[in-house]
N, C-alpha and C positions, 0 to 999 in steps of 0.2 A: 086301949088302943086298937086303930084301923085297921079292917082286914085289907092286904095289897094283892093285887092281882097280878096277874102275870100279865106283862108286857111287848112289845117286839118292833124292832128296828130292823130296817132294809137298805143295803149297800148293793150295787151293781156296776159294774165294771163289763166292755166291751172286752170281745175276743177276739182272736184273728185262727186262734191255733184250734181241729177240731175237737168237737167237744168231747168225745171219748178218749184223747192222751188227755185234755186236761183233766176231764172226772177218772180218770188212773190216776196220773202225777199226784192228785192227793191223796188218792188212795192208796198207790203201794210207793212213791218216792218223797210223799211229805218232808220227810228228813234234810232233802237239798233245801228247803228255805233257810236253812240256816248258811249257804253259800251263796244263794242267788241273794238275798237280800237280811244282810250283816250288821245294817246299821237297823235294824230293831229287831232278828231274830239272835239273839245271841249262843242261845244253847237247845238240843234233845235228848232226851236219856227216850229209851224203850223202858217200861218199867213192867209191865206184864202184858202176854196175850202175841200175836203173831202180826206183823206188819198186814196193813189192809182188811185186817176182818174185825168185824164185832167183837167187843169187849180190850181189843187191842187197847192201851195207859199208857200214855207219855209224859214226860215232864218237862214244857217249855217256859223255855227262858226268855224275853222281849221284852221291848221298850214300847212306852204309851207313854206319849206329850215328852219326850227327856228322860223320865220315867223308870227304872230298872222292874222289872213283874217277874213274876212265874207263877205256872198255873199246871194242877194236875191234871188233863183232859182225857178224856176213857169214849173211843167209836163207840158210840151205840145204835148206831141202824147205818146200812146201808140198799138204798132202792138205785138197782141197777140199769134197771128200765127208765125213771125218768132223773137215772143221774143226781141222786143227792146224797150226801154224806152229813151225819149229824154226829154231831163231838156233846160233849156235857164233863162244864169242868167239876170235879169231885173233890179239887182244894185247890189254894194260893190266893192271890190280892184281888182276885175279882169279889171273891166271896163276904171281902168286908164290905165290900156297897152292896150286891146283892144276894139276896138267897140262895136262888139259882141261875145256872145261868146255863146255856144250851146255842151253837150254832151248827145252821146248817148250810153247808152249802148245794147250788142246785147250778145244774150247769147244761146248755142248752145252745145250739148254733148260734155262735157268736153275742154268748153273752153270760155270763158268771153272775151269778147271785146269792150273797151271804144275805142269810136272818139270824138275828138273832131274838132271843126270847132269853124272857129274865123276870125276876122279882127283886123289885129294889128291897132293902130289906131297912129302909123305914119310908116316909112323905119326904121327903128331902134328898132322897137318891138321884143325881142326875142319869136322863138315861145313860145310855154307853156312847157316846156321839164321836168320842175319839179313835173306837174303834173303826169307824165308817174310811175314814181317809188311808188309815195301817188296810185292809182288805182291798181300797179299789190299789192301791202301789201296788200289792202282795200281787193282788191277779194284773196285772199289767207287767210284774218283770217275771211274773213266772209264764204267760201268755209271749213276750219275748221269747224265754231260754226256750220254748218248746219248739220255737219257729224258728230258732237256731240249732235245734238239736233232735 
């Protein structure tokens, strides 16, 4: 069998809220996504660790392409100076298609960028393109929420 290497996919969304406020929302208040975007995020549960710290593990229930899915996700890195947060999928539906899956959110003034790094389980596994409109809509809704609150 051929060796499959990690690949990446990037999605960006313009934001109007301050970069620090946007970054801190995803670091400390990410559970509120269930209230802000209930059409896509149906539940979240803290499994271990403390909110906003490296090592925090959560179980997310969400919908992509009309399909209900779940993922156990660990916050693996926080870079405050770069305003970047990295999450790794530990278990769940994504790992049926990918040997590994990681998402990094990087926030700058006027822009939120998600970078997905993944290793396909097979050569026929498609890239996770369904997650691009999901995170762009998520960023748009969170930005609107932060501008109002």
